[in-house]
C-alpha positions as a printed NumPy array, in Angstrom:
array([[-20.427,   3.24 ,   8.463],
       [-18.228,   1.956,   6.15 ],
       [-17.342,  -1.846,   6.871],
       [-14.456,  -4.012,   5.236],
       [-15.892,  -6.205,   2.77 ],
       [-15.194,  -9.807,   2.099],
       [-12.846, -10.56 ,  -1.393],
       [-12.641, -14.044,  -2.373],
       [ -9.255, -13.867,  -4.239],
       [ -9.247, -15.186,  -8.04 ],
       [ -5.621, -15.923,  -9.13 ],
       [ -6.565, -15.46 , -12.469],
       [ -8.033, -12.705, -12.477],
       [ -5.532, -11.318, -10.092],
       [ -3.099, -12.11 , -12.75 ],
       [ -4.988, -10.287, -15.31 ],
       [ -5.541,  -6.724, -12.848],
       [ -1.677,  -7.018, -12.308],
       [ -1.09 ,  -7.041, -16.228],
       [ -3.136,  -3.745, -16.347],
       [ -1.514,  -2.562, -13.864],
       [  1.543,  -2.843, -15.887],
       [  0.303,  -1.595, -18.793],
       [ -1.063,   1.389, -17.035],
       [  2.76 ,   2.129, -16.274],
       [  3.707,   1.776, -19.508],
       [  1.286,   3.95 , -20.86 ],
       [  2.388,   7.006, -19.444],
       [  5.532,   8.547, -16.989],
       [  2.979,  10.341, -14.611],
       [ -0.041,   9.425, -12.809],
       [ -2.635,  11.561, -10.794],
       [ -3.564,  10.537,  -7.371],
       [ -7.508,  10.605,  -8.009],
       [ -7.976,  10.132, -11.902],
       [ -5.449,   7.835, -12.272],
       [ -4.392,   5.806,  -9.033],
       [ -7.031,   6.058,  -7.065],
       [ -9.867,   4.744,  -9.371],
       [ -7.864,   2.353, -11.394],
       [ -7.495,   0.493,  -7.655],
       [-10.781,   1.125,  -6.714],
       [-11.829,  -0.992, -10.117],
       [ -9.452,  -4.176,  -9.437],
       [-10.715,  -5.478,  -5.818],
       [ -8.32 ,  -8.782,  -6.423],
       [ -5.141,  -6.918,  -7.364],
       [ -5.81 ,  -4.907,  -4.232],
       [ -6.159,  -8.064,  -2.302],
       [ -2.525,  -8.894,  -3.98 ],
       [ -1.585,  -5.884,  -2.139],
       [ -2.22 ,  -7.57 ,   1.13 ],
       [  1.101,  -9.616,   0.492],
       [  3.381,  -6.257,   1.059],
       [  2.466,  -6.231,   4.722],
       [  4.724,  -8.003,   7.062],
       [  2.043, -10.963,   7.448],
       [  2.708, -11.439,   3.293],
       [ -0.844, -13.204,   3.026],
       [ -3.652, -12.152,  -0.06 ],
       [ -6.215, -10.239,   2.354],
       [ -9.43 , -11.595,   2.259],
       [-11.444,  -8.164,   3.127],
       [-10.302,  -4.469,   2.033],
       [-12.467,  -1.24 ,   1.965],
       [-11.626,   2.227,   0.105],
       [-11.535,   5.178,   2.316],
       [-11.914,   3.668,   5.615],
       [-12.826,   6.073,   8.115],
       [-10.86 ,   6.038,  11.282],
       [-11.692,   8.646,  13.631],
       [-12.356,  12.166,  12.825],
       [-11.557,  13.339,   9.594],
       [ -8.925,  10.466,   8.767],
       [-10.084,   8.067,   6.644],
       [ -7.556,   5.29 ,   4.711],
       [ -7.414,   5.555,   0.973],
       [ -7.499,   1.286,   1.233],
       [ -7.233,  -1.264,   4.229],
       [ -6.608,  -4.989,   2.933],
       [ -6.609,  -7.768,   5.777],
       [ -6.747, -10.908,   6.733],
       [ -9.15 , -11.572,   9.633],
       [ -8.111, -14.657,  10.872],
       [ -4.51 , -13.184,  11.938],
       [ -6.746,  -9.838,  12.432],
       [ -3.43 ,  -8.498,  10.023],
       [ -4.671,  -4.989,   8.443],
       [ -2.33 ,  -2.968,   5.972],
       [ -3.665,   0.418,   5.587],
       [ -2.427,   2.391,   2.795],
       [ -1.795,   5.856,   1.261],
       [ -2.175,   6.307,  -2.563],
       [ -0.31 ,   8.966,  -3.495],
       [  0.479,  10.735,  -7.233],
       [  3.384,   9.58 ,  -9.449],
       [  5.128,  12.664, -10.792],
       [  8.66 ,  13.626, -11.386],
       [  8.811,  15.132,  -8.049],
       [  6.698,  12.928,  -5.792],
       [  9.107,  11.423,  -3.82 ],
       [ 12.57 ,  13.84 ,  -4.047],
       [ 12.32 ,  17.61 ,  -4.956],
       [ 15.201,  20.019,  -5.167],
       [ 15.726,  22.579,  -2.49 ],
       [ 18.12 ,  25.64 ,  -3.118],
       [ 21.707,  23.918,  -4.408],
       [ 22.147,  20.916,  -2.553],
       [ 23.272,  18.294,  -4.923],
       [ 20.892,  15.815,  -2.561],
       [ 17.779,  16.37 ,  -2.814],
       [ 14.94 ,  16.416,   0.134],
       [ 12.342,  14.565,   0.509],
       [  9.471,  16.17 ,  -1.506],
       [  6.235,  17.92 ,   0.742],
       [  4.122,  15.463,  -1.107],
       [  5.853,  12.711,   0.539],
       [  5.675,  13.72 ,   3.737],
       [  2.291,  14.879,   3.844],
       [  1.366,  11.379,   2.62 ],
       [  3.548,   9.474,   5.488],
       [  1.878,  12.442,   7.793],
       [ -1.205,  10.693,   7.242],
       [ -0.151,   7.631,   7.699],
       [  0.787,   8.452,  11.449],
       [ -2.226,  10.342,  11.829],
       [ -3.895,   7.39 ,  11.164],
       [ -2.26 ,   5.167,  13.219],
       [ -2.645,   7.459,  16.186],
       [ -6.428,   7.913,  15.892],
       [ -6.436,   3.856,  15.879],
       [ -4.193,   3.746,  19.302],
       [ -6.716,   5.99 ,  20.67 ],
       [ -9.949,   4.148,  20.028],
       [ -8.972,   0.159,  20.301],
       [-11.096,  -0.383,  23.486],
       [-14.016,   0.761,  21.671],
       [-17.145,  -1.463,  20.06 ],
       [-16.256,  -0.109,  17.003],
       [-12.836,  -1.567,  16.774],
       [-13.86 ,  -4.92 ,  17.596],
       [-16.167,  -5.143,  14.939],
       [-14.135,  -3.937,  12.355],
       [-11.035,  -6.06 ,  13.493],
       [-11.937,  -8.577,  15.813],
       [-10.913,  -9.006,  19.44 ],
       [ -7.473,  -9.826,  20.773],
       [ -4.194,  -8.436,  19.195],
       [ -4.346,  -6.889,  16.304],
       [ -1.426,  -6.568,  13.925],
       [ -1.498,  -3.099,  11.842],
       [  1.165,  -2.06 ,   9.518],
       [  1.163,   0.604,   6.383],
       [  2.163,   1.035,   2.855],
       [  2.715,   4.279,   1.254],
       [  2.543,   4.309,  -2.353],
       [  3.873,   7.025,  -4.319],
       [  6.221,   8.134,  -7.668],
       [  7.821,   6.355, -10.391],
       [ 11.13 ,   4.36 ,  -9.964],
       [ 12.269,   6.281, -13.435],
       [ 12.164,   9.855, -11.324],
       [ 15.209,   8.408,  -9.068],
       [ 18.363,   9.369,  -9.029],
       [ 21.796,   8.499,  -7.363],
       [ 21.503,   7.116,  -4.331],
       [ 17.483,   7.849,  -3.632],
       [ 16.27 ,   4.275,  -4.37 ],
       [ 18.349,   3.026,  -1.79 ],
       [ 17.716,   6.022,   0.637],
       [ 13.884,   5.122,   0.067],
       [ 14.466,   1.534,   0.769],
       [ 16.136,   2.082,   4.008],
       [ 13.339,   4.074,   5.06 ],
       [ 11.046,   1.455,   4.587],
       [ 13.107,  -1.242,   6.277],
       [ 13.789,   0.967,   9.44 ],
       [ 11.446,   3.695,  10.415],
       [  8.41 ,   2.727,  12.238],
       [  5.519,   4.411,  13.716],
       [  4.786,   3.192,  17.397],
       [  6.805,   0.047,  16.358],
       [  4.235,  -0.053,  13.333],
       [  6.124,  -1.034,  10.256],
       [  5.557,   1.531,   7.565],
       [  6.801,   0.358,   4.166],
       [  7.345,   2.947,   1.192],
       [  7.343,   1.608,  -2.461],
       [  7.041,   3.453,  -5.988],
       [  4.435,   2.226,  -8.045],
       [  6.863,   0.458, -10.275],
       [  8.461,  -1.517,  -7.258],
       [  4.839,  -2.389,  -6.025],
       [  4.284,  -4.042,  -9.277],
       [  7.904,  -6.005,  -9.657],
       [  6.803,  -7.049,  -6.375],
       [  3.323,  -8.582,  -7.115],
       [  4.668,  -9.882, -10.185],
       [  7.377, -11.775,  -8.289],
       [  4.807, -13.446,  -6.131],
       [  2.686, -14.133,  -9.503],
       [  5.764, -16.157, -10.775],
       [  6.252, -17.983,  -7.422],
       [  2.928, -19.144,  -6.773],
       [  2.981, -20.179, -10.374],
       [  5.715, -22.293, -10.398],
       [  4.095, -23.635,  -6.744],
       [  0.876, -24.795,  -8.654],
       [  2.595, -26.606, -11.587],
       [  4.652, -28.569,  -9.099],
       [  1.953, -29.441,  -7.341],
       [  0.191, -30.469, -10.16 ],
       [  2.893, -32.369, -11.717]])
């Protein structure tokens, strides 16, 4: 059975892998789910640890797992967490294509949430349904520790350049307002993820300079 593995975050490696992420986004307009995105993140553990800052607890992960099995047929693309506060972020990695987030249906002016987006979000719903079902098992305590455990979800999908009109606001509103059984589920494009992580790295860099001066 796959377990959460320790990760000792190195800021220099995190910064390098984040630059590589930016280069990937700049190199092409569309990214496939498995060949481009999943493989890219699997090869960059320090970047994945940084993704932990996107959860409500907001800290770099100290453990992670790819394709983490939950119950039955369900598995999360990526889980990043912090063992001391027992906070874990479950990440769904979808593709980054023109219609990944919104797609045109009929003659309506406003585009609908795409089938790809709804599929990815539904995956997260199923994960938390399954997690809720085996909270009192030995495996749950082994994986996440005893006592109260904090879960959150994150759907990564699409490119910001493909969002039209007020679609970026619709995506942000959904990320802020929609919860699953009181669990926060964020929704971000890969461009938004890069910008958020780059901002955090800059802030940490300024803080380090200030401490050393």
